[in-house]
NUBA-621908 format. One record per residue (C-alpha): residue in one letter; x, y, z. Coordinates in pm, whole numbers, padded with zeros to 5 digits, always signed. Layout:
N
aXYZ...
END
This chain:
417
m+08048+17802+10770e+08125+17576+10474f+08394+17311+10547g+08374+17412+10917t+08436+17062+11054t+08720+17004+10808f+08886+17328+10919i+08864+17232+11287i+09009+16885+11220l+09294+17036+11013a+09356+17297+11284c+09382+17024+11551v+09621+16815+11339f+09842+17114+11244g+09823+17252+11600l+09937+16918+11741f+10220+16910+11484m+10328+17262+11583a+10310+17175+11955w+10524+16870+11877g+10779+17108+11720v+10769+17331+12029g+10845+17026+12242a+11122+16902+12016n+11296+17236+11986d+11193+17469+12262v+11149+17248+12564a+11497+17127+12496n+11611+17484+12567a+11430+17478+12895m+11605+17158+13000g+11942+17209+12832t+12111+17390+13122s+12009+17124+13375v+12132+16838+13158g+12443+17028+13048s+12547+17098+13408k+12489+16728+13490a+12243+16820+13765v+11985+16589+13608t+12009+16306+13359i+11831+16332+13027k+11568+16085+13152q+11497+16291+13466a+11483+16608+13254i+11216+16453+13036i+11008+16352+13340i+11039+16700+13498a+10955+16869+13170t+10658+16644+13107i+10496+16734+13439f+10582+17103+13462e+10550+17201+13095f+10204+17053+13101a+10114+17231+13425g+10247+17564+13293a+10059+17532+12965y+09736+17433+13133l+09742+17660+13441a+09911+17973+13312g+09895+17954+12933g+09592+18173+12867q+09738+18526+12869v+10002+18502+12597t+09769+18296+12380a+09548+18603+12353t+09836+18809+12206i+09926+18548+11946r+09563+18494+11856k+09428+18843+11821g+09707+19094+11881i+09893+19064+11553l+09606+19099+11305d+09360+19385+11275i+09027+19211+11344n+08811+19500+11214l+08967+19491+10868l+08913+19118+10833s+08554+19088+10951g+08426+19057+10591s+08649+18760+10506p+08679+18522+10802e+08778+18231+10575l+09103+18411+10486v+09195+18420+10855v+09120+18047+10882f+09342+17966+10579g+09613+18191+10720m+09613+18040+11069l+09621+17686+10924a+09906+17786+10691s+10095+17945+10982l+10071+17631+11197l+10186+17406+10915a+10470+17641+10814a+10594+17679+11171g+10574+17304+11236i+10781+17223+10926w+11049+17482+11005l+11079+17348+11361v+11135+16994+11228v+11415+17122+11003a+11576+17320+11288s+11542+17040+11544r+11709+16792+11307a+12003+17029+11275g+12012+17084+11653w+11950+17460+11616p+11772+17622+11910v+11545+17851+11707s+11257+18051+11843t+10912+17900+11806t+10774+18246+11885h+10963+18399+11591t+10849+18119+11367i+10478+18161+11435v+10484+18543+11443g+10679+18545+11114a+10427+18304+10962i+10122+18507+11069v+10272+18838+10954g+10380+18676+10624f+10041+18541+10518a+09858+18854+10635a+10084+19104+10458v+10097+18912+10127g+09765+18726+10127i+09537+18996+10268g+09720+19327+10260v+09992+19510+10451e+09732+19709+10643a+09589+19389+10796v+09893+19361+11022q+09903+19563+11344w+10260+19679+11297g+10269+19856+11635k+10204+19525+11810v+10457+19346+11591g+10707+19621+11678s+10661+19564+12049i+10704+19187+12001v+11025+19248+11802m+11148+19484+12076s+11089+19213+12335w+11323+18984+12138v+11605+19227+12206v+11500+19319+12559s+11449+18963+12687p+11798+18819+12621v+11959+19137+12755m+11742+19130+13067a+11799+18759+13126g+12172+18806+13066a+12186+19087+13321i+11990+18890+13583s+12201+18576+13535f+12523+18781+13550a+12408+18938+13880l+12289+18604+14023f+12614+18429+13941k+12815+18719+14086s+12609+18685+14407v+12688+18311+14414q+13059+18388+14371h+13050+18653+14643l+12840+18464+14901i+12963+18108+14842i+13240+18032+14596d+13501+18295+14689t+13467+18244+15068d+13682+18058+15323n+13418+17790+15376p+13221+17740+15054i+13039+17423+15169k+12909+17581+15488n+12799+17892+15299a+12637+17683+15025k+12427+17506+15289r+12333+17843+15433y+12246+18035+15114v+12121+17773+14868p+11790+17734+15059i+11733+18110+15015y+11778+18072+14639i+11538+17776+14649f+11284+17995+14831m+11315+18257+14551v+11240+17993+14288g+10928+17869+14468f+10804+18219+14543i+10845+18357+14188i+10678+18064+14014a+10391+18052+14265l+10334+18426+14229v+10305+18405+13853t+10062+18119+13870m+09847+18318+14114f+09852+18633+13904k+09811+18482+13563g+09701+18128+13565l+09412+18053+13786k+09147+18265+13616h+09022+18007+13371i+09000+17742+13642g+08763+17978+13820l+08979+18060+14124e+08958+18429+14217l+09203+18541+14487d+09269+18889+14623l+09618+19043+14636f+09680+18949+14999e+09586+18585+14937k+09807+18567+14627y+10117+18694+14808g+10035+18480+15112l+10005+18162+14907a+10321+18244+14711l+10507+18300+15038i+10386+17967+15177s+10480+17790+14851g+10829+17940+14868i+10875+17827+15229v+10747+17474+15158v+10979+17440+14858m+11267+17575+15070f+11212+17310+15340i+11200+17034+15080g+11532+17172+14952i+11687+17182+15300y+11580+16820+15356a+11733+16715+15021i+12060+16898+15100r+12083+16732+15444r+12047+16392+15284l+12343+16453+15052k+12647+16246+15142l+12934+16488+15087d+13276+16338+15029p+13571+16559+15135e+13803+16350+14915a+13610+16461+14605d+13724+16821+14653r+14086+16731+14589e+14059+16722+14210f+13804+17001+14174h+13792+17231+14474y+13415+17285+14451t+13281+16933+14382n+13073+16921+14700v+12951+17278+14662e+12832+17193+14311r+12652+16888+14449i+12457+17117+14682f+12376+17335+14382s+12252+17027+14196v+11964+17014+14442l+11883+17376+14358m+11912+17304+13986i+11630+17049+14007f+11401+17322+14144t+11507+17575+13880a+11456+17312+13608c+11097+17267+13727a+11054+17646+13733m+11190+17686+13382a+10968+17411+13244f+10664+17572+13405a+10753+17919+13279h+10817+17782+12932g+10489+17593+12916s+10299+17905+13020n+10457+18123+12751d+10515+17897+12455v+10205+17683+12444a+10053+17997+12289n+10260+17949+11976a+10089+17621+11897i+09738+17680+12022g+09684+18053+11955p+09615+18000+11583l+09422+17679+11660a+09200+17868+11907a+09139+18138+11646v+09019+17881+11388v+08792+17708+11640s+08642+18038+11755i+08572+18156+11395v+08410+17827+11290n+08201+17797+11609s+08071+18152+11579g+07970+18091+11217g+08240+18311+11068v+08225+18600+11314l+08567+18734+11415e+08555+18799+11786s+08830+18997+11952k+08754+18818+12279s+08660+18454+12310a+08703+18202+12587m+08987+17954+12553p+08837+17603+12575s+09030+17380+12817w+09062+17100+12561i+09275+17325+12340l+09522+17392+12624l+09519+17017+12686l+09597+16939+12321g+09887+17187+12328g+10025+17035+12647v+10011+16682+12506g+10178+16783+12178i+10465+16955+12360v+10532+16646+12572i+10533+16410+12270g+10778+16638+12087l+11017+16639+12381l+11003+16261+12420t+11065+16184+12055y+11309+16449+11938g+11424+16679+12218h+11773+16539+12276k+11948+16719+11986v+11877+17076+12095i+11940+16985+12459a+12299+16910+12361t+12350+17248+12188i+12223+17460+12478g+12359+17240+12755t+12715+17189+12641g+12769+17395+12326i+12768+17759+12436t+12979+17751+12752q+13080+17491+13005l+12806+17473+13266t+12829+17357+13626p+12521+17341+13853s+12594+17683+14008r+12626+17846+13664g+12329+17653+13530f+12121+17768+13826a+12196+18135+13760a+12109+18099+13391t+11790+17901+13446l+11646+18116+13724a+11724+18434+13528a+11555+18296+13217a+11254+18167+13411s+11207+18504+13586t+11225+18690+13255v+10979+18455+13084v+10744+18474+13377i+10746+18858+13379a+10679+18857+13004s+10408+18596+13035g+10240+18819+13293t+10240+19117+13060g+10121+18910+12762l+10437+18965+12556p+10525+18655+12357i+10900+18675+12405s+11127+18403+12282t+11225+18156+12551t+11513+18051+12330h+11657+18402+12315t+11602+18449+12684l+11780+18128+12773v+12068+18180+12533g+12099+18535+12673a+12109+18396+13026v+12373+18134+12941l+12580+18405+12770g+12545+18620+13083v+12685+18343+13303g+12963+18282+13051l+13052+18651+13050a+13066+18657+13430r+13372+18433+13383g+13520+18631+13094i+13454+18623+12717a+13697+18333+12669a+13449+18103+12844l+13211+18128+12546n+13223+17908+12236m+13180+18181+11975n+13130+17937+11683v+12820+17790+11846v+12698+18138+11939r+12739+18250+11575t+12545+17950+11442i+12263+18017+11689f+12241+18384+11588m+12236+18288+11219s+11953+18040+11275w+11758+18317+11452v+11796+18551+11156i+11674+18288+10908t+11372+18190+11121l+11144+18489+11055p+11168+18483+10674a+11152+18102+10671g+10826+18105+10867a+10684+18385+10650i+10772+18229+10311l+10640+17881+10400s+10322+18029+10539i+10257+18238+10226v+10296+17927+10006f+10057+17719+10220f+09809+18007+10241f+09766+18018+09864i+09748+17637+09841l+09467+17625+10100k+09294+17919+09935s+09291+17740+09598i+09161+17414+09755f+08881+17562+09969g+08843+17915+09832
END
């Protein structure tokens, strides 16, 4: 294919730029609740995210990448003009990256998934033809944007109600926190391990049967639970602290749990959202390497997952702090027990979606979960101005991604076409 090497180099540069945007905007969502509830400092959040985002992207990132890469466009219609797909994927990466820079500067938690899906649909509909888009698939992705925040909101509402019932509204909250928090920690370990078993280990070449998967997930949950129990026992609780705020010590026990849920959220996020940056990149690489043949199935080279993981981490380190502030403190006041409910609910939702290959928006899921926890305390607990701004930025994201991508598509087409 003419200009093949140039296309691959451009795809790597744009893909890295897009992954940087995912780190700057999206990972901040994943960490916002932990920082906002003061369970971890911003420095600790960055370390946790670096390790677990990378692990999630590398171990469990393959499934969703397939949807972003080949689910949205009709491969059969495009087989005669592979170069148009290459221009389009490059344009989409560049468009999405630029929009994420704009949003991150403003501190808006927008959806990287929306951005890239909007960009791909935009270039395909205008540059190639409306029939090139698989609208049924796009419909199901759009549906998931409504379903995921509602689902996460419902789970976080239920989780926080269970915390209130079992721990907060009891005669001895500290004793009950010590009793029940390890069970919540077990749930976190179990869910994340299960997802990794079911989704992630294929491209490393590990094949496990159902019994082994559940067994390993169970063991992981128990190990994580014992680490949690050890950490809780080492806490020095100060009865004096409860005078000003009745639940200071209980919240300190929840801070231990929050560290585990933060790791879980980062892992879940890496597994779902690395696809946004590397799906289009993988498509370009596969087209160039096959000499212009559009394959509906192609192996995901490990180096591409690696590139995505690295880009995400750099974005978080350099620019993540702005969006962290919006999610962590802007929507509702978070304490570790509320933050836990929101984060675990969001992580579970993302993980279920990641397993089914639906590229849902982590941002929507997390905002939905934080809203759910806020609502569990009554509507007055929500800062409606921030919520309005977030919703507005969501609405603008799809057209912004589409318009930018259409412009870049025609620029690339005139340069290389």
